[in-house]
VEXFI-867898 format. One record per residue: residue number from 1; residue in one letter; x, z, y of N, C-alpha, C in turn. Coordinates in steps of 0.1 Angstrom, whole numbers. Layout:
BEGIN
  seq  type   n_c1   n_c3   n_c2  ca_c1  ca_c3  ca_c2   c_c1   c_c3   c_c2
  NUM     A      X      Z      Y      X      Z      Y      X      Z      Y
...
//
This chain:
BEGIN
  seq  type   n_c1   n_c3   n_c2  ca_c1  ca_c3  ca_c2   c_c1   c_c3   c_c2
    1     M     55     -1    722     52    -10    717     55     -5    697
    2     I     50    -11    692     52     -8    678     64    -12    673
    3     K     75     -6    667     86    -14    664     89    -15    652
    4     N     85     -2    640     81    -11    628     76      0    619
    5     V     75      0    609     65      6    598     65     22    597
    6     R     77     30    601     74     44    601     72     49    613
    7     T     70     42    627     67     44    643     53     44    639
    8     F     45     35    629     35     32    631     23     39    624
    9     I     34     44    612     21     50    602     25     68    608
   10     L     39     73    614     41     86    620     28     90    633
   11     G     23     78    640     11     77    648     -1     78    648
   12     A     -4     71    631    -18     67    622    -19     81    622
   13     L     -9     85    611    -10     99    614    -13    107    615
   14     M     -6    110    627    -10    124    638    -25    119    647
   15     L    -31    108    645    -44    109    655    -49    108    642
   16     S    -49    108    629    -60    110    620    -61    123    614
   17     G    -50    134    617    -50    147    616    -41    145    602
   18     I    -43    140    595    -33    137    579    -22    150    582
   19     A    -19    159    581     -2    165    579      8    157    582
   20     V     17    161    587     28    156    596     43    164    596
   21     S     40    178    593     48    188    602     54    192    588
   22     A     66    197    590     72    205    577     60    215    570
   23     E     58    219    580     49    235    575     39    228    567
   24     A     29    221    570     20    218    564     17    211    552
   25     P      8    213    542     11    202    531      7    188    532
   26     K     21    186    519     29    171    522     11    160    520
   27     R     14    150    528      6    142    526      7    129    519
   28     I     -5    124    518     -4    117    504     -8    102    513
   29     I      4     92    506      2     80    510     -1     69    499
   30     I     -7     58    500     -7     51    487     -6     34    492
   31     F      5     35    491      9     22    491     14      8    480
   32     N      4      1    478     -2    -10    472      1     -3    461
   33     G    -10      6    462    -21     13    450     -9     25    440
   34     Y      3     23    443     13     37    441     11     46    452
   35     F     11     58    448     12     72    455     24     78    458
   36     F     26     84    471     41     85    474     42     97    486
   37     N     45    110    481     45    117    496     56    113    505
   38     E     68    105    502     73    100    513     74     85    515
   39     L     72     76    529     66     60    520     83     57    522
   40     P     81     45    511     98     42    506    101     38    519
   41     S    119     36    515    128     35    527    125     19    537
   42     A    122     10    523    125     -6    523    108     -8    538
   43     V    104      0    534     88      0    540     89      3    552
   44     K     92     19    554     93     26    564    105     21    571
   45     N    115     15    566    122     14    584    120     -3    590
   46     S    112    -14    577    111    -25    583    104    -29    596
   47     A    101    -40    598     94    -45    611     77    -48    598
   48     I     66    -40    605     52    -42    599     56    -58    601
   49     P     46    -59    579     44    -71    577     33    -79    584
   50     Q     32    -95    585     19   -100    597      5    -92    589
   51     D      6    -94    570     -2    -97    564     -6    -79    556
   52     M      1    -67    569     -4    -50    564    -15    -51    570
   53     K    -28    -42    560    -35    -39    562    -34    -23    561
   54     M    -39    -12    571    -38      2    569    -50      7    574
   55     F    -56     17    565    -70     30    562    -67     42    564
   56     F    -75     45    563    -75     61    562    -85     67    549
   57     I    -82     72    540    -90     75    530    -91     89    530
   58     E   -109     97    528   -110    110    528   -128    107    514
   59     T   -119    118    506   -131    120    495   -141    127    501
   60     P   -153    128    494   -163    139    495   -159    160    497
   61     N   -151    157    490   -142    169    487   -126    173    499
   62     E   -131    165    511   -121    165    519   -106    158    519
   63     T   -104    152    506    -85    152    503    -84    139    511
   64     K    -71    138    519    -72    129    529    -59    118    525
   65     A    -60    107    526    -47     99    524    -47     88    534
   66     V    -35     78    533    -33     67    544    -32     57    534
   67     G    -39     48    532    -36     32    526    -30     26    533
   68     M    -19     18    523    -16      0    532    -15     -5    522
   69     Y    -14    -15    520    -13    -33    516    -11    -37    521
   70     S      3    -47    514      9    -60    516     11    -64    511
   71     P      5    -78    503     13    -88    495     24    -93    494
   72     S     30    -90    509     47    -97    504     49    -91    513
   73     V     52    -74    505     57    -67    503     60    -60    489
   74     E     73    -63    483     74    -57    469     83    -44    465
   75     L     78    -38    461     82    -24    458     95    -19    451
   76     S    105    -17    451    119    -21    442    117    -12    434
   77     E    124    -10    419    127     -1    408    129     12    416
   78     E    135     16    421    139     25    429    134     29    437
   79     A    124     24    447    110     31    449    102     38    442
   80     L     94     29    427     84     32    426     89     44    408
   81     R    100     47    412    108     59    403    103     74    415
   82     H    102     69    425    101     82    437     83     83    432
   83     A     76     71    428     60     70    428     54     85    424
   84     V     44     90    428     36    100    424     28     97    410
   85     P     29    104    400     20     97    388      5    102    395
   86     V    -12     95    393    -16     95    399    -23    107    399
   87     E    -22    109    380    -28    125    373    -23    140    381
   88     N    -11    135    390     -6    149    396    -14    150    410
   89     V    -17    136    415    -23    141    431    -38    144    428
   90     S    -41    150    433    -56    162    433    -60    147    439
   91     E    -73    149    434    -86    136    433    -79    122    433
   92     G    -66    122    424    -60    110    423    -69     96    419
   93     E    -76     95    414    -83     93    405    -92     82    419
   94     E   -105     93    426   -112     91    437   -108     83    447
   95     L    -93     89    450    -88     81    459    -79     68    456
   96     L    -75     66    446    -73     50    436    -86     41    444
   97     R    -95     47    438   -112     44    435   -113     37    454
   98     R   -113     46    459   -119     42    472   -105     33    480
   99     Y    -92     36    480    -86     25    481    -84     10    481
  100     N    -92      9    467    -88     -4    463   -106    -13    469
  101     E   -116      0    477   -124     -9    476   -121    -10    488
  102     Q   -113     -3    502   -109     -5    510    -98    -13    517
  103     K    -91    -14    506    -75    -29    507    -86    -42    510
  104     D    -94    -40    496   -107    -55    501   -114    -58    512
  105     N   -116    -47    520   -125    -48    530   -120    -43    544
  106     S   -108    -40    543   -102    -40    552    -99    -54    558
  107     R    -98    -55    573    -83    -62    579    -73    -60    585
  108     N    -64    -69    581    -53    -70    587    -52    -57    602
  109     I    -41    -57    605    -34    -47    615    -27    -54    622
  110     S    -33    -62    641    -26    -67    648    -18    -60    657
  111     F     -5    -62    656      3    -55    665     16    -65    672
  112     T     22    -61    677     35    -65    687     51    -59    677
  113     M     56    -68    671     66    -61    665     79    -60    674
  114     A     89    -58    672    104    -58    681    110    -47    668
  115     A    122    -54    665    132    -47    658    140    -37    665
  116     S    141    -27    656    151    -16    663    166    -21    653
  117     K    175    -19    664    189    -23    660    200    -13    658
  118     P    209    -12    647    215     -1    647    228     -3    657
  119     L    226     12    659    241     13    673    254     15    666
  120     L    254     13    651    266     19    644    273      2    637
  121     K    283      5    629    284     -8    625    297     -4    615
  122     V    291     -7    601    307     -2    590    316     -9    589
  123     G    328     -1    590    340     -7    588    347     -2    599
  124     E    337      0    612    342      4    624    353     17    625
  125     Q    354     22    635    362     39    632    354     46    644
  126     F    355     58    633    348     68    637    353     68    652
  127     P    349     74    661    352     81    676    356     89    678
  128     D    368     96    684    371    105    686    359    116    691
  129     F    361    130    686    355    137    692    360    150    691
  130     S    348    159    698    353    178    704    342    178    700
  131     A    337    193    693    319    193    690    326    211    684
  132     T    313    218    692    318    231    683    304    237    680
  133     D    307    244    668    297    249    656    291    260    667
  134     I    282    268    652    271    276    665    278    289    658
  135     T    293    293    660    300    302    657    307    303    667
  136     G    310    293    674    318    287    687    333    286    684
  137     R    332    279    671    349    269    664    348    257    673
  138     T    356    255    675    359    239    677    362    233    665
  139     W    355    220    668    360    209    658    360    196    658
  140     S    374    191    660    376    175    662    385    168    653
  141     N    387    152    651    391    145    641    403    152    636
  142     A    409    160    640    420    165    634    420    173    624
  143     D    403    178    622    403    190    610    396    177    592
  144     I    396    162    605    387    154    596    400    145    583
  145     K    406    145    588    420    135    585    419    134    574
  146     D    422    126    564    425    125    555    416    130    543
  147     K    405    135    549    389    136    545    379    131    549
  148     V    370    129    537    356    128    540    344    134    546
  149     M    341    126    558    331    131    572    320    128    565
  150     V    308    132    563    295    135    565    288    136    583
  151     L    282    128    590    274    136    596    262    138    599
  152     N    250    147    596    237    144    599    238    150    613
  153     L    224    142    621    223    140    632    202    148    632
  154     W    200    158    639    192    160    636    183    170    650
  155     F    170    174    649    169    184    660    152    193    657
  156     T    150    203    660    142    210    654    126    207    654
  157     G    125    201    658    106    189    660    104    179    650
  158     C    120    179    640    122    165    633    115    177    617
  159     G    106    170    614    103    175    604    106    170    591
  160     P    108    159    590    115    154    579    128    156    577
  161     C    137    158    591    152    166    594    150    179    591
  162     R    141    185    585    142    201    580    137    200    567
  163     R    129    191    564    125    188    545    136    185    540
  164     E    147    174    545    157    173    538    167    177    534
  165     M    169    192    543    179    202    541    183    204    533
  166     P    174    211    524    177    220    514    178    207    502
  167     E    181    199    497    186    189    493    199    188    499
  168     L    203    183    512    213    180    514    225    197    511
  169     S    218    204    512    232    221    512    234    213    495
  170     T    226    212    483    232    209    469    243    199    473
  171     W    246    188    480    257    177    482    269    189    485
  172     K    268    198    492    275    206    497    287    214    484
  173     D    273    223    482    283    227    473    289    223    455
  174     E    283    206    455    288    195    443    302    197    449
  175     M    300    187    464    315    188    467    322    194    476
  176     P    327    204    472    329    208    485    342    206    487
  177     E    351    195    483    364    192    491    356    182    508
  178     V    343    176    508    339    168    518    336    177    526
  179     M    339    171    543    335    178    554    321    177    560
  180     F    312    185    556    299    185    561    294    191    573
  181     F    290    179    585    283    186    595    269    181    596
  182     S    263    192    601    252    187    607    255    191    622
  183     S    246    181    635    246    178    646    235    181    654
  184     T    233    190    664    224    187    670    225    190    685
  185     Y    216    183    695    219    186    704    217    197    717
  186     E    205    202    709    203    215    709    211    230    708
  187     A    206    238    716    217    250    719    215    263    708
  188     P    222    265    705    224    277    693    211    285    691
  189     E    204    288    702    197    304    702    184    291    693
  190     I    186    274    696    172    272    691    175    262    678
  191     A    185    260    675    186    258    664    186    272    655
  192     R    186    280    658    190    295    643    177    295    642
  193     Q    167    292    649    149    292    643    147    282    631
  194     V    154    272    632    155    266    614    162    274    612
  195     F    173    275    613    184    283    603    181    295    595
  196     D    174    300    605    168    315    602    155    310    586
  197     K    150    300    588    142    296    579    145    285    565
  198     V    154    275    569    164    269    563    177    274    556
  199     D    179    272    547    193    277    542    201    261    540
  200     F    208    257    556    212    246    552    234    252    557
  201     N    239    245    544    251    249    543    264    242    552
  202     W    256    231    557    267    222    567    269    230    577
  203     I    288    226    583    285    232    593    276    227    603
  204     P    272    236    614    264    234    622    269    231    635
  205     L    271    222    640    270    221    655    262    217    660
  206     V    262    219    673    253    225    684    253    221    698
  207     N    244    223    707    248    214    724    255    202    721
  208     D    254    194    711    265    188    707    254    171    709
  209     T    259    166    724    254    153    730    260    142    726
  210     Q    274    144    722    283    133    722    279    118    715
  211     F    273    121    703    265    112    693    247    108    691
  212     K    243    112    705    230    109    708    231     98    710
  213     E    239     87    715    241     77    722    239     67    706
  214     Y    234     71    691    240     66    684    225     62    674
  215     I    214     71    686    200     71    678    193     61    678
  216     G    192     58    696    185     47    705    173     51    700
  217     D    164     31    698    150     37    691    148     40    675
  218     N    161     43    668    158     47    656    156     57    644
  219     G    155     64    657    152     78    656    160     84    648
  220     Y    149     96    644    158    110    636    156    116    618
  221     P    161    117    608    177    122    611    184    106    611
  222     L    198    112    614    207     98    608    214    106    600
  223     T    225    102    589    231    106    582    245     93    585
  224     I    256     96    589    269     89    586    286     94    581
  225     I    285     83    568    293     90    560    307     80    567
  226     V    320     89    570    332     88    577    342     85    563
  227     D    351     73    557    356     76    546    372     81    552
  228     K    384     83    542    394     88    543    399     85    556
  229     S    398     69    555    404     65    567    403     66    578
  230     G    389     73    585    386     72    591    375     61    599
  231     R    369     58    587    363     49    592    346     45    587
  232     I    338     39    592    321     46    592    323     35    576
  233     A    321     41    568    314     38    550    301     31    551
  234     A    291     41    557    278     41    558    268     48    566
  235     F    254     42    568    249     52    577    236     50    569
  236     E    224     57    575    216     59    576    203     62    589
  237     Y    192     57    589    186     64    598    169     64    590
  238     G    163     77    594    151     82    584    160     87    571
  239     T    148     92    566    152    102    552    142     95    540
  240     S    145     99    525    141     92    518    147     93    504
  241     P    140     91    494    145     97    481    157     84    481
  242     E    152     76    483    162     61    478    174     68    487
  243     Q    171     66    500    181     67    509    192     77    507
  244     R    187     89    503    196     99    501    202     98    491
  245     A    195     91    477    203     90    469    217     75    468
  246     A    211     71    481    222     59    479    229     69    490
  247     L    238     76    497    239     81    503    254     98    499
  248     K    240     99    487    250    109    475    262     99    471
  249     S    257     92    462    265     76    457    273     73    465
  250     K    275     69    476    283     64    481    297     76    491
  251     I    292     93    488    302     99    492    316    102    476
  252     Q    300    106    466    308    108    457    318     95    453
  253     E    316     82    459    325     68    457    335     74    463
  254     L    335     78    474    348     76    482    356     93    481
  255     R    353    100    479    358    115    477    372    112    466
//
């Protein structure tokens, strides 16, 4: 059962052979005539609109893109700020021409919808926890008392998780007084395979299964902000430029 646009598009991209891994070239997405490297969060995390059209585009030079069109979806100004100019896209004009042709000729997608529900609530007290980092040190609520904490849940097979790590590292550089934790349910030797390639400077919790229940059907990554009183101040499932900007702004407000 398809739950949201993110689930649908990732499955479709893999079936089409368009790159979805962190090591592969960035995929090209054309949504309502705008180019994106990442699907805007307002679209990605929503239920699929009934008027959605989706189609695949390929030029004679084998440049590939996925096209999506929904007249009922209006992209926000924040989302449009992250659109890629057509001149910065390889064969952008040709892709856009083919997009407009297929947009008018393609039929709507049929599907069954079921909304994913967040398993967290803003304002709730963050639970008591005890977790061990990759060096063997144990961390608990006592270590974050009267401090802002940010927790990022990820795993090694999550491409979007790995891609956002360098940007997240800059947050810790800019806000050293905030407690930044990353959490994976995987073993240290598995997590190190990522850390050896990506310089992620958050405190790396490993073998950490206690927070997995918050994922449910919503998918990774999950980033949670806890305020100085120990209450959940914000959270985001998935990642996109707009989501990361909103999270960073909230952290700056609370610290």
